[in-house]
Structure formats: structure tokens, C-alpha cells
C-alpha positions as CSV (number, residue, x, y, z in Angstrom):
1,M,0.1,0.1,0.0
2,F,1.2,3.4,-0.8
3,P,2.2,5.4,2.2
4,T,0.4,8.8,3.3
5,T,3.4,10.0,5.0
6,F,7.3,9.9,5.1
7,P,9.2,8.4,7.4
8,E,10.3,11.0,10.1
9,A,13.8,12.2,9.4
10,E,16.4,11.3,12.0
11,L,18.4,14.4,13.0
12,F,21.9,15.4,14.3
13,T,20.5,17.8,16.5
14,P,22.7,20.0,18.3
15,G,22.7,20.3,22.1
16,T,21.0,16.4,22.5
17,D,23.8,13.8,22.9
18,A,26.7,15.6,21.3
19,P,29.5,16.8,23.3
20,A,30.6,20.4,22.3
21,L,34.2,19.4,21.0
22,R,37.0,22.1,20.3
23,W,38.0,22.0,16.7
24,G,41.5,22.8,14.7
25,L,41.4,23.2,10.9
26,L,44.3,22.4,8.7
27,A,44.2,24.3,5.3
28,P,41.6,27.1,5.2
29,G,40.3,27.5,1.8
30,W,36.8,27.6,0.2
31,I,35.3,24.4,1.6
32,A,36.7,25.3,5.0
33,D,35.2,28.7,4.8
34,L,31.8,27.2,3.9
35,F,32.0,24.8,7.0
36,V,33.7,26.7,9.6
37,S,30.5,29.2,8.9
38,A,27.9,26.4,9.0
39,V,29.3,24.7,11.9
40,H,29.2,28.1,14.2
41,E,25.8,29.2,13.2
42,H,24.2,25.6,13.5
43,T,25.8,23.8,16.1
44,D,27.8,23.9,19.5
45,Q,30.7,22.9,17.8
46,R,33.6,25.4,18.0
47,F,37.0,25.8,16.0
48,V,39.7,26.9,18.5
49,A,42.8,26.9,16.1
50,V,43.4,27.2,12.4
51,A,46.7,26.2,10.7
52,S,48.2,26.9,7.1
53,R,51.5,26.9,5.6
54,S,51.2,30.6,5.2
55,A,51.0,32.6,8.6
56,E,49.1,35.5,6.9
57,R,46.4,33.3,5.6
58,A,45.8,31.5,9.0
59,R,45.8,34.9,10.5
60,S,43.2,36.2,8.2
61,F,41.1,33.2,8.3
62,S,41.0,33.1,12.4
63,A,39.9,36.9,12.5
64,Q,37.3,36.3,9.7
65,H,35.9,33.6,11.9
66,G,36.7,34.3,15.6
67,I,39.2,31.5,15.9
68,A,41.4,32.1,18.9
69,K,44.7,30.6,17.5
70,A,46.4,30.9,14.2
71,Y,49.5,28.7,13.6
72,D,51.7,28.7,10.5
73,S,52.4,24.9,10.9
74,Y,50.4,21.9,11.0
75,E,52.6,20.2,13.3
76,Q,51.9,23.1,16.2
77,L,48.3,22.4,15.6
78,V,48.2,19.0,16.1
79,A,50.3,19.1,19.2
80,D,47.7,21.7,20.7
81,P,46.2,19.9,23.9
82,E,43.1,22.1,23.5
83,V,42.1,20.8,20.1
84,D,40.0,17.4,20.3
85,V,39.3,16.9,16.5
86,V,41.2,18.0,13.5
87,Y,39.2,19.0,10.1
88,I,41.4,18.3,6.8
89,A,40.4,20.7,4.4
90,A,43.5,20.6,2.0
91,P,43.4,19.1,-1.5
92,Q,42.9,15.3,-1.6
93,S,46.7,14.7,-2.5
94,E,47.3,16.0,1.0
95,H,44.8,14.1,2.7
96,L,47.2,10.8,3.6
97,A,50.1,12.9,5.0
98,L,48.0,15.2,7.2
99,G,45.6,12.3,8.2
100,L,48.6,10.3,9.7
101,L,49.9,13.7,11.3
102,A,46.6,14.1,13.2
103,I,46.2,10.7,14.0
104,A,49.6,10.2,15.4
105,A,49.0,13.2,17.5
106,G,46.1,11.3,19.0
107,K,43.0,13.7,17.8
108,H,39.8,12.7,16.1
109,V,39.8,13.5,12.5
110,L,37.3,14.5,9.9
111,V,38.8,14.5,6.5
112,E,37.1,16.1,3.4
113,K,35.9,13.8,0.9
114,P,37.6,11.8,-0.8
115,M,39.4,10.5,2.3
116,A,42.3,9.8,0.0
117,T,43.3,9.7,-3.5
118,T,43.3,5.8,-3.6
119,A,41.5,3.1,-1.9
120,D,45.3,2.1,-0.8
121,E,45.8,5.3,0.8
122,A,42.4,5.2,2.7
123,R,43.3,1.7,4.2
124,V,46.7,3.1,5.4
125,L,44.6,5.9,7.1
126,V,41.8,3.4,8.3
127,A,44.6,1.1,9.9
128,A,46.4,4.0,11.8
129,A,42.8,5.4,13.0
130,R,42.1,1.9,14.3
131,S,45.4,1.2,15.8
132,A,45.2,4.4,17.7
133,G,41.6,3.9,18.8
134,I,40.6,7.5,17.5
135,L,37.5,8.3,15.5
136,L,38.3,8.9,11.8
137,M,35.5,10.0,9.5
138,E,35.1,11.3,5.8
139,A,33.4,14.4,5.4
140,L,30.6,13.1,3.1
141,W,28.1,15.2,4.4
142,S,25.1,14.0,2.1
143,R,25.2,11.0,4.3
144,Y,24.2,13.1,7.4
145,L,21.6,15.3,5.7
146,P,17.8,14.8,7.4
147,Q,16.5,13.6,3.7
148,T,19.3,10.6,3.7
149,S,17.7,9.0,6.8
150,V,14.1,9.2,5.0
151,V,15.9,7.4,1.9
152,R,17.5,5.0,4.1
153,A,14.2,4.2,6.1
154,L,12.1,4.0,2.7
155,V,14.7,1.6,1.1
156,R,15.0,-0.5,4.5
157,D,11.2,-0.7,5.0
158,G,10.3,-2.1,1.4
159,V,8.4,1.0,0.1
160,L,10.3,1.0,-3.2
161,G,9.7,-2.7,-3.7
162,D,12.9,-4.7,-4.8
163,I,15.3,-1.7,-6.3
164,R,16.3,-2.2,-9.9
165,S,18.2,0.5,-10.7
166,I,19.7,4.1,-9.6
167,A,20.4,7.1,-12.1
168,A,22.4,9.7,-10.7
169,D,24.5,12.7,-12.0
170,H,26.9,15.4,-10.8
171,G,28.2,17.8,-13.0
172,Q,29.7,21.4,-12.6
173,A,31.6,23.5,-15.0
174,I,35.0,24.2,-13.3
175,P,37.1,27.1,-14.7
176,D,39.6,25.9,-17.1
177,Y,42.3,28.1,-15.8
178,P,45.5,26.1,-15.2
179,H,45.7,26.4,-11.4
180,H,42.6,25.1,-10.3
181,R,43.2,22.0,-8.4
182,L,40.6,19.6,-10.3
183,H,42.5,20.3,-13.6
184,R,45.7,19.1,-11.8
185,R,46.4,15.4,-11.6
186,E,49.1,15.7,-8.9
187,L,46.4,17.1,-6.6
188,G,44.1,14.4,-7.1
189,G,42.0,16.2,-9.8
190,G,39.5,15.1,-12.0
191,A,35.5,15.0,-11.8
192,L,35.2,11.4,-10.6
193,L,37.2,12.0,-7.1
194,D,35.5,15.1,-6.5
195,L,32.1,15.1,-8.0
196,G,31.5,11.5,-9.2
197,I,32.1,10.2,-5.5
198,Y,28.5,11.6,-4.8
199,P,26.5,9.4,-7.1
200,V,28.7,6.6,-6.5
201,Q,28.1,6.9,-2.7
202,L,24.6,6.8,-3.2
203,D,24.8,3.7,-5.0
204,S,26.9,2.2,-2.4
205,M,24.3,3.5,0.4
206,V,21.5,1.8,-1.3
207,L,22.9,-1.4,-3.2
208,G,26.4,-2.0,-1.8
209,A,29.5,-2.5,-3.5
210,P,28.9,-3.3,-7.3
211,T,29.7,-6.7,-9.0
212,S,31.0,-5.0,-12.3
213,I,32.1,-1.5,-13.3
214,T,32.1,-0.3,-16.5
215,A,33.4,3.1,-17.2
216,I,33.4,5.5,-20.6
217,G,34.7,8.9,-20.7
218,G,37.1,11.5,-21.9
219,L,40.5,13.2,-20.2
220,L,41.8,16.8,-20.3
221,D,45.0,17.6,-21.6
222,T,46.3,17.7,-18.3
223,G,45.6,13.8,-17.7
224,V,42.4,14.1,-15.4
225,D,39.2,12.8,-16.2
226,A,36.8,15.4,-17.7
227,Y,33.5,13.5,-17.9
228,S,32.7,9.8,-17.6
229,T,29.7,7.6,-17.3
230,L,29.7,4.4,-15.1
231,V,27.5,1.5,-15.4
232,L,27.8,-0.6,-12.0
233,G,25.9,-3.8,-11.9
234,H,24.7,-5.4,-8.9
235,G,24.2,-8.9,-10.0
236,P,22.0,-10.1,-12.7
237,S,19.1,-8.0,-12.7
238,V,20.0,-4.6,-11.1
239,Q,22.1,-1.9,-12.9
240,S,22.7,1.8,-12.0
241,T,24.0,4.6,-14.2
242,L,25.9,7.2,-12.8
243,T,27.4,10.4,-14.7
244,T,29.8,13.0,-13.7
245,T,31.5,15.8,-15.3
246,L,33.7,19.2,-14.8
247,V,32.9,20.5,-18.2
248,V,29.3,21.6,-17.7
249,R,26.5,21.9,-15.1
250,T,24.3,19.3,-15.0
251,P,20.9,19.0,-13.0
252,S,22.4,16.6,-10.6
253,T,19.3,14.8,-9.8
254,A,18.9,11.2,-8.6
255,V,16.3,8.4,-9.1
256,I,16.2,5.3,-7.0
257,A,13.9,2.7,-9.0
258,G,12.3,0.0,-7.3
259,T,9.6,-2.6,-8.6
260,A,6.7,-0.9,-6.3
261,A,7.9,2.8,-6.6
262,R,10.7,5.1,-7.3
263,L,12.0,7.9,-5.1
264,E,13.3,10.9,-7.2
265,M,15.8,13.4,-5.6
266,A,15.8,17.1,-6.7
267,G,18.9,18.6,-7.8
268,S,21.2,19.0,-6.2
269,F,20.5,15.7,-4.9
270,Y,23.5,15.8,-2.5
271,M,22.3,18.7,-0.7
272,P,19.5,19.6,1.0
273,T,16.8,19.2,-1.3
274,T,13.2,17.6,-2.0
275,L,11.9,14.1,-2.5
276,R,9.0,12.8,-4.6
277,L,8.1,9.3,-4.1
278,A,5.8,7.8,-6.7
279,D,4.1,4.3,-7.3
280,N,3.3,2.5,-10.6
281,D,-0.2,3.4,-10.2
282,G,0.4,7.4,-10.3
283,N,0.0,8.0,-6.7
284,A,2.9,10.8,-5.6
285,L,4.1,12.1,-2.3
286,V,6.5,15.0,-1.6
287,W,8.8,15.5,1.1
288,N,10.3,18.9,2.1
289,D,13.3,19.2,4.5
290,P,11.5,20.6,7.8
291,T,14.7,22.1,9.3
292,G,15.3,25.4,7.5
293,V,18.8,24.3,7.2
294,T,19.5,24.9,3.5
295,S,22.3,24.7,0.8
296,M,25.7,24.6,2.2
297,A,24.7,25.3,5.9
298,G,23.8,21.6,5.5
299,L,27.6,20.8,6.2
300,S,26.8,21.4,10.1
301,W,25.0,17.9,10.2
302,E,28.1,16.1,9.8
303,A,29.9,17.9,12.6
304,T,27.1,17.0,15.1
305,A,27.2,13.7,13.9
306,L,31.1,13.2,14.5
307,A,30.4,14.9,17.9
308,R,27.9,12.5,18.7
309,F,29.7,9.4,17.5
310,V,32.7,10.6,20.0
311,G,30.3,11.0,22.6
312,Q,29.2,7.4,22.2
313,G,32.7,6.3,22.1
314,R,32.9,5.3,18.5
315,T,35.7,5.2,16.1
316,E,33.6,5.2,13.0
317,S,30.7,6.7,11.7
318,P,27.9,3.8,11.5
319,V,25.9,5.5,8.6
320,H,29.2,5.7,6.6
321,T,31.9,2.9,7.7
322,L,35.4,3.1,7.0
323,D,35.1,0.0,5.1
324,E,32.5,1.6,3.0
325,T,35.0,4.4,2.7
326,V,37.1,2.2,1.0
327,S,34.9,0.3,-1.2
328,I,33.6,3.5,-2.8
329,L,37.4,4.6,-3.5
330,E,37.9,1.2,-4.9
331,T,34.9,1.9,-7.4
332,L,36.4,5.3,-8.4
333,D,39.7,3.6,-8.6
334,E,38.8,1.2,-11.1
335,A,36.7,3.7,-13.3
336,R,39.7,6.1,-13.3
337,Q,42.3,3.2,-14.4
338,Q,39.6,2.1,-17.0
339,L,39.7,5.9,-18.5
340,D,43.6,5.9,-18.3
341,D,43.9,2.5,-19.9
342,A,41.4,3.4,-22.8
343,A,43.3,6.6,-23.6
344,S,46.1,6.3,-25.9
345,G,47.3,9.9,-24.6
346,P,45.8,13.0,-22.9
347,A,42.5,13.5,-24.5
348,R,40.5,16.7,-25.4
349,P,37.1,17.2,-23.4
350,D,35.4,17.0,-26.8
351,E,37.1,13.4,-27.6
352,V,35.3,10.1,-26.2
353,V,37.5,7.6,-25.1
354,R,36.2,4.1,-24.0
355,G,37.2,1.7,-21.1
356,A,36.0,-2.0,-20.6
357,A,35.2,-3.9,-17.4
């Protein structure tokens, strides 16, 4: 029977069971600015220190956000006894080294997505965190949004029937000037790692690790993937189609299709958005986020989630485990390798190159 209401969203609400932690930031930049603003406005968590290789940049960021301490070295920040958790906002090429630095100092760690540039690098971080007994979490903020708990409940309760496919896209028109990190292979650039991770993580959350991976796409002349389509198999009767690009801005919508109903996630599906549930008989139901936390302010949910997990004595997120973090990177590794293997040389964005599973 088609439901009359949606499941109630599970919220990571400040002031409930999440202790107020003292945060330190490594590598202030665009995403760090958005994250710190969201955390200070919507949570009980507080940043008490920021570190950059540039003393001027650290001082400027600390003044802008009311952060007491500004360090000109990462080592100084992780050694600060007044810092409980370290947030790493550097390019993904730096995540392994900085993550190991923070873990060695005994700090809990939130590292921007992707956790590392490869699954092997992520495994090193995971092993180090587990050995140290501290919490390590990837800042994949979509997993902590209110809408995501609704999606999980609908899938878990069988409202959609048997899931047969997921279709999702994420494309941004990234400026092509040569210094942008997504255009630089040495910084872990490319569409898949930074943008494609969102469709892939949705597929992983609902269907688990794929049993087959086929990727087609094209490369920029800098050697990074410019666009791709991934076809992920999940056994003989389940197939997902996921696309990503850094060449053009796409609707960034998602559909989870089951035998009884489908769930449509409006663009941008990885941010706070609306859900539309429709069955095969034309019945439809729309969900809107009731919290009033919109757009990039939704980054705040993952900060409260981390604090809750720390308060519960956890060493990883129960809604985005470390094993799944590694598994998602394995999928991205395979897709990127197929694109590399298929290219005889660096390809222009208008040249299609093909890879085989």
C-alpha cells in the first residue's frame, strides 16, 4: 500500500547527545570557509585553532571566523592539547600525510571527501586510526542530511519494492584556468574523485559494492578525467547509471527505482533538497526538509554527527563506515583506471575514450 506520509527524519540535533568539541582546522580555503561558517551558526561545536603554511592566511581566516589561535604549521596545531578533533580541508593529495599527522597526535579526524586519492591510501589511514583508537570520518556530508535518513528508511522498509536501478548525475562547470586543483593530476584532480563520489556513494548506500564496473569518458589534456559514465552492475538484474563531469553544469538529480515505486531526488541531490515518491499507479508524495537548514549550511549536520559518535565512544561513523569509504574509493579507482587504460594519450574534453570492465 502506498504510504500517506514519509518516515520521520533522524536528525543530528545540537545539544542532545553530542558533546561540544574543540576543533582545529588544517588548510583554510573555500570549503573550510563554508564548513566553519555552517558549524558556528548551526551547532555547538567550535573551532579554536586554524593552521596554514602561510601565517598571513591563518591569521586572516582566524580573524574572519573568530578563531582564537592561528598557526603557521600543521604540526603546531595537532600538538595543541586544547584541540579535540582536526578537520582536514586540504586538497585530496594531502589527505594521507595530514591524516596520519593528526592521528599520530591522538586527535579525532574529519577529512574532506574523498578521504584519499586511492583506496590503498585510505586503507593506511583506516589502519592507523584503528590502531590509535581514535575516530576517523570522511566528510561526506550527504550521509548526514535529514533527507538521507528518510531515503534509508524507505529502502529499508521496502516501500520501493526490490531496487532495480539508480540513475544519478553530478556535473559542475569548473573554470579551466591551469591552476584549479581539479585540473591538476598531482593534486588528485578530475571529476570522478571530487564530483563523481556523490553518485557513487548513493549507489553504495542503497545497493552496496558493485559486482561489475564499466566506465567510458574523456580526459583533459592535463590527464585528469573530464567526464564519464559509470555502469555499475549489482548482480544479474540490477544496474545503475552514474554520470559526472567538470566541463558543464548538469541537473545533479537522482532516481532510485524499485519494482513498487521510485524515489526522485531533486537537484542538487547531494545537498538539502526535496524528495518525490511515486508508485506505478500514479500516486505521488513530496517531502520537504522541515529543518530550515538549506544549501551549504547543511555541512553542519556532519559536525554534530561526529561529536555524537565521539560521545558514544565510537571510532567510525555507523552511517558511513570506514570499510564502505574504502569500497567507494575502490570503485572510483577502477573507473579512473579504465579511463586511463582506454586513452592512448591525453584526450581533449570533446574526444570520447572508452574503457571496458
